ChimeraX commands (.cxc) that place a marker at each C-alpha (Angstrom):
marker #1 position 0.21,2.43,-24.86 radius 0.5
marker #1 position 0.50,5.86,-23.51 radius 0.5
marker #1 position 1.36,6.42,-19.97 radius 0.5
marker #1 position 3.41,9.01,-18.09 radius 0.5
marker #1 position 5.51,9.62,-14.90 radius 0.5
marker #1 position 3.07,11.48,-12.58 radius 0.5
marker #1 position 5.70,13.35,-10.54 radius 0.5
marker #1 position 9.24,14.64,-10.84 radius 0.5
marker #1 position 11.51,15.29,-7.83 radius 0.5
marker #1 position 13.76,18.33,-8.04 radius 0.5
marker #1 position 16.17,18.57,-4.92 radius 0.5
marker #1 position 13.61,19.16,-2.13 radius 0.5
marker #1 position 10.45,19.73,-4.15 radius 0.5
marker #1 position 8.08,17.74,-6.09 radius 0.5
marker #1 position 6.30,18.78,-9.06 radius 0.5
marker #1 position 3.11,17.08,-9.69 radius 0.5
marker #1 position 1.73,16.70,-13.11 radius 0.5
marker #1 position -1.88,16.08,-13.92 radius 0.5
marker #1 position -2.20,13.23,-16.41 radius 0.5
marker #1 position -5.35,12.43,-18.15 radius 0.5
marker #1 position -5.44,8.83,-19.29 radius 0.5
marker #1 position -7.41,7.85,-22.36 radius 0.5
marker #1 position -10.55,5.66,-22.03 radius 0.5
marker #1 position -8.78,2.84,-23.87 radius 0.5
marker #1 position -5.90,2.83,-21.11 radius 0.5
marker #1 position -8.53,2.90,-18.40 radius 0.5
marker #1 position -10.61,0.09,-20.06 radius 0.5
marker #1 position -7.44,-1.98,-20.23 radius 0.5
marker #1 position -6.32,-1.43,-16.69 radius 0.5
marker #1 position -9.85,-2.34,-15.42 radius 0.5
marker #1 position -9.86,-5.38,-17.66 radius 0.5
marker #1 position -6.39,-6.61,-16.29 radius 0.5
marker #1 position -7.54,-5.87,-12.69 radius 0.5
marker #1 position -10.64,-8.07,-13.19 radius 0.5
marker #1 position -8.35,-10.73,-14.56 radius 0.5
marker #1 position -6.72,-11.10,-11.12 radius 0.5
marker #1 position -3.85,-8.49,-11.60 radius 0.5
marker #1 position -3.25,-6.52,-8.40 radius 0.5
marker #1 position -3.79,-2.68,-8.22 radius 0.5
marker #1 position -0.08,-2.62,-7.06 radius 0.5
marker #1 position 1.29,-4.33,-9.86 radius 0.5
marker #1 position -0.77,-2.34,-12.43 radius 0.5
marker #1 position 0.22,1.00,-10.81 radius 0.5
marker #1 position 3.91,0.07,-10.94 radius 0.5
marker #1 position 3.79,-1.08,-14.61 radius 0.5
marker #1 position 1.53,1.41,-16.08 radius 0.5
marker #1 position 2.00,4.59,-13.89 radius 0.5
marker #1 position -1.42,5.60,-12.67 radius 0.5
marker #1 position -1.86,5.33,-8.90 radius 0.5
marker #1 position -3.64,2.44,-7.10 radius 0.5
marker #1 position -6.46,4.73,-6.00 radius 0.5
marker #1 position -7.05,6.03,-9.68 radius 0.5
marker #1 position -7.49,2.42,-11.01 radius 0.5
marker #1 position -9.60,1.74,-8.09 radius 0.5
marker #1 position -11.92,4.57,-8.91 radius 0.5
marker #1 position -12.13,3.50,-12.67 radius 0.5
marker #1 position -12.91,0.04,-11.51 radius 0.5
marker #1 position -16.07,1.33,-9.81 radius 0.5
marker link #1:1,2 radius 0.2
marker link #1:2,3 radius 0.2
marker link #1:3,4 radius 0.2
marker link #1:4,5 radius 0.2
marker link #1:5,6 radius 0.2
marker link #1:6,7 radius 0.2
marker link #1:7,8 radius 0.2
marker link #1:8,9 radius 0.2
marker link #1:9,10 radius 0.2
marker link #1:10,11 radius 0.2
marker link #1:11,12 radius 0.2
marker link #1:12,13 radius 0.2
marker link #1:13,14 radius 0.2
marker link #1:14,15 radius 0.2
marker link #1:15,16 radius 0.2
marker link #1:16,17 radius 0.2
marker link #1:17,18 radius 0.2
marker link #1:18,19 radius 0.2
marker link #1:19,20 radius 0.2
marker link #1:20,21 radius 0.2
marker link #1:21,22 radius 0.2
marker link #1:22,23 radius 0.2
marker link #1:23,24 radius 0.2
marker link #1:24,25 radius 0.2
marker link #1:25,26 radius 0.2
marker link #1:26,27 radius 0.2
marker link #1:27,28 radius 0.2
marker link #1:28,29 radius 0.2
marker link #1:29,30 radius 0.2
marker link #1:30,31 radius 0.2
marker link #1:31,32 radius 0.2
marker link #1:32,33 radius 0.2
marker link #1:33,34 radius 0.2
marker link #1:34,35 radius 0.2
marker link #1:35,36 radius 0.2
marker link #1:36,37 radius 0.2
marker link #1:37,38 radius 0.2
marker link #1:38,39 radius 0.2
marker link #1:39,40 radius 0.2
marker link #1:40,41 radius 0.2
marker link #1:41,42 radius 0.2
marker link #1:42,43 radius 0.2
marker link #1:43,44 radius 0.2
marker link #1:44,45 radius 0.2
marker link #1:45,46 radius 0.2
marker link #1:46,47 radius 0.2
marker link #1:47,48 radius 0.2
marker link #1:48,49 radius 0.2
marker link #1:49,50 radius 0.2
marker link #1:50,51 radius 0.2
marker link #1:51,52 radius 0.2
marker link #1:52,53 radius 0.2
marker link #1:53,54 radius 0.2
marker link #1:54,55 radius 0.2
marker link #1:55,56 radius 0.2
marker link #1:56,57 radius 0.2
marker link #1:57,58 radius 0.2
view
């Protein structure tokens, strides 16, 4: 499964990297959320933010 770190902190600056997740990854995370996994646990395990997963769920 492909997932990436969304930001890298360098001293006092943050570099934000835009990540595009495949439809397969999005579908998997939505399915896991429907099966009672919390957005927080999915975000921590797979990388996308809770807000991103919530948008895919809609």
